[in-house]
C-alpha positions in Angstrom: -66.6 15.1 18.8 -66.4 18.2 16.6 -65.4 20.3 19.6 -62.2 18.1 20.0 -61.0 18.6 16.5 -60.0 22.2 16.8 -57.8 21.9 19.9 -56.3 18.7 18.6 -55.5 20.4 15.3 -53.9 23.3 17.1 -51.8 21.0 19.2 -50.7 19.1 16.1 -49.8 22.3 14.3 -47.7 23.6 17.2 -45.8 20.3 17.4 -45.2 20.3 13.7 -43.9 23.9 13.7 -40.8 22.7 15.6 -39.9 20.5 12.6 -39.8 23.6 10.4 -37.3 25.6 12.5 -34.0 26.1 10.7 -31.1 24.1 12.2 -27.7 25.8 13.0 -26.3 24.3 9.8 -29.1 25.7 7.7 -28.6 29.1 9.3 -24.9 28.9 8.6 -25.6 27.9 4.9 -27.9 30.9 4.6 -25.3 33.3 6.0 -22.5 32.0 3.9 -24.6 32.1 0.8 -25.6 35.7 1.5 -21.9 36.6 2.0 -20.9 34.9 -1.2 -23.7 36.7 -3.1 -22.7 40.1 -1.5 -19.1 39.5 -2.7 -20.4 38.6 -6.2 -18.5 35.3 -6.2 -19.0 32.9 -9.0 -17.8 29.5 -10.1 -14.7 28.0 -8.4 -14.2 31.2 -6.2 -17.7 30.7 -4.8 -17.2 27.0 -4.2 -13.9 27.7 -2.3 -15.5 30.5 -0.3 -18.5 28.4 0.6 -16.4 25.4 1.6 -14.2 27.6 3.9 -17.2 29.4 5.3 -19.1 26.3 6.1 -16.1 24.6 7.8 -15.5 27.6 10.0 -16.4 27.1 13.6 -19.2 29.3 14.9 -18.1 32.1 17.1 -20.6 31.0 19.8 -18.5 28.0 20.6 -15.5 30.1 21.6 -17.3 30.9 24.9 -18.0 27.3 25.6 -16.9 26.2 29.1 -15.0 22.9 29.1 -15.7 20.2 31.6 -12.9 19.0 33.9 -12.4 15.9 31.7 -12.4 17.9 28.5 -9.8 20.3 30.0 -7.6 17.4 31.0 -7.9 15.9 27.5 -7.0 19.3 26.0 -3.9 19.7 28.3 -2.7 16.1 27.7 -3.2 16.5 24.0 -1.2 19.7 23.9 1.6 18.1 26.0 1.8 15.1 23.6 2.0 17.5 20.7 4.8 19.5 22.2 6.7 16.2 22.8 6.0 15.2 19.2 4.7 11.8 20.2 3.2 9.5 17.6 1.6 6.1 17.4 2.0 3.8 20.4 4.1 6.3 22.4 1.4 8.9 22.1 -1.3 6.4 23.0 0.6 5.3 26.1 1.3 8.9 27.1 -2.3 10.0 26.7 -3.5 7.0 28.7 -1.1 7.8 31.6 -1.8 11.5 31.5 -5.6 11.1 31.5 -5.4 8.6 34.5 -3.6 11.1 36.7 -5.7 13.2 39.0 
């Protein structure tokens, strides 16, 4: 019985270690905080900087490949925007556009 304790403890520790890994949002917060500190921002300037920094899309997503459906949605959305469609007209246009092959 005592021989089983050590391996089970090690397995438990390894499984728990995953819970302590920083998430992407935590990494972003750390980076933005370090940048704000490096720029010596305080008060409202710091709040504004942190807000903008945290809302910024990560650069890694720029290389993301879109699926065929996502690309179709992007194209239809751009077409609707250039035609300045709103409300029910936009909804109908998007529905027709996305149904096309």
